[in-house]
N, C-alpha and C positions, 0 to 999 in steps of 0.2 A: 279272773286272776289266773286260774289254772291254765287257760288257753294261752295267755301271755307267757307263762313260764315254759309251757310245752313248746311254743313257737321259738322262744329264745334258745332252748336246749337244741331243738332241731336245726335252727339256723347255725348255732355253734358247731354242731356236728357236720353240717353240710358245707360250711364256709371253705374249708381246705379243698374240698372237691370242686366247688364252684370256682375258686381261684385257680386251681389246676386246669380246669376246663377253659377258663378265660385265657390262660397262658398258652394253652395248646391251640385254641382258636386264633389268638393273636399271631402266634408263630406261623400257623398254617396260612393265614391271610397274607402275612408278609412274604412267605415263600410263593404263594399264588401270584401276588403282584410282581415279584421278582421274576417269576417264570415268564411273564408276558413282556418283560422288557426286551428290547432288541439284543442286548448283551447276554441275556439268559441268566440262569442261576449260577453257573460256573464263572461267567464273566463278572457278575456282581460280587461273588465271593472273592475272586482275585483282586478286584478293585478295593474291597473292604480290607483285605489283607495288606495291600500296598499302603493304603491310607493309615492303617494302624502302625505299620512299620515306620512310616515317615514321622508320625506323631511320637512314636517311641524314640526315634533318633533325635528329634528335637529335645525331648526330655532328658535323654542320656547325655546330651551335650550341655545340660544345665541351662538351656535357653528358655525363656518364657514365651517361646514362639506359639505354642498352642493357644495362649490367651490373646495374642494379637494377630496371628496369621491363620487364615482358614485354609483347609486342605480339602479339595474335592477331587476324586479320582473317577474317571470314566474311560473305560477301554484302555487302561494303562496310561492315559493322558492325565497328568497332574495339573490341576488349576490351583495356584496359590493366590489368595486374596487377602486383603487386610490393609492396615495402614501403619507405617513406621517412619519415623524421621531419621532412623539410623540405617544407612545403606549397607553397612557391614552385616547387620542382622538379616536384611533381605538377601544379600549374597550368600550368607551361610544357609538360609532356608533352601535356596535353589540348589546349592552344592549337596546338601544332605539329601534332598529329594532324588537327585540323580544317582546316589549311591545305592538305592533300593532296587533289588532285583524285580524285573517286570515293568519298570518305568520305561515308557516309550517316548514320552515328551514331557517337558516341564514348561508350563505356561506361567510366566511371572507377571501377575497383575497386581502385585503389592504396590500400593500407593506410597511413595517415599516422601512426598512433600506435604502430606496432610496428616492430621491426627484426628481421632474420632472421639467426639464427646458423647455423653449419655443421651443427649437429645438426638444426635446423628444416629447413634445405635438404635434408638427407639424408632426413628423414621425408617431406617434400613430394614428393621424387623417387620414393620408395618408394610413396606413396599414388597418384601419377599412374600408375606402372607397374602397380600392382594394378588400378586402374580400367580402363586400356587392355586388360589381360588379360581382365577380366570381360566387357567389352563385346565384345571380339573373339570370345570363345568362346560367347557367347549367340546362338543362331540366331534369336532373336526380336528382336534389336536390330541395326539397320543401322549398325554401329559406325563406318564410314568417314565418316558425317555429323556426327561429334562431335569437337570440340577440347576438351582438358582442360588446365587450369592449376591448380596447387595452391600456395598461399602461406600459411605459418603455420597449416596444418591446415584452411584453407578451400579447398574444391574449387569452381572456377569452370567452368561448362559453357557452350559456345556451339556452335551448329550447327542442324540441322534434325531433328526427330523425325517419324517416319511418322504417329504419332497420340499421343493422351494416354497410352495404355497403355504404349507404348514409353518415352515421356518419364518416366513414373512409375517404370518398371523401372530406368532409368538413374540417376535421383535416389536410388532405394532402394539400389542398389549402392554409390553414393558414400557414403551416410550410414552404411553398415554396415562400412566399412573402418576398421581400427584407426588411431587418431590423428586422424581427421577430426572437426573441431569444428562445421563448418557446410558447407552445400551451397548455392551460389548459381547459379541457372540463367538463362541468357540464350538458351535454346534456343527456336527458332521451331517451332511445330507446323505440319506440312505441311497 
């Protein structure tokens, strides 16, 4: 009984330190992974800033775009994905994205003829998870250089491939996953 009380007290006293260590290790790991990306820490930070500013502009315009439109930024290139039956919303998302400093290109891949159901969303999440897994465990693919979005069975890729062979491997993985209808790549070859 005394051992259980002592253990509980010690755990209570150490928990904040353990949580702090976990946060530091997690942040350190994220920085370490980011440092190995082709775009580096500064490039990743700039892309995150651009993405945040785009999402903020969507919200400030009182549009529900963050709920229906995905934003992925890689080297200042903005990839807009999602589904909307309203062309004016799609046009507004593109216009707002171009107003943000540092944006070099806006790639509009928002599907305007489809809507997404819960089942579609679940399949898309599963496809993206399968894709990330395949890339992570392939020693011939520099997986941290890729961002993946899936909408209604279409896989969108953006990032940097080491060469055409790696790019082809990544596209092949995507095309072989169950429920994938199309693969659209906006990957830059190094």
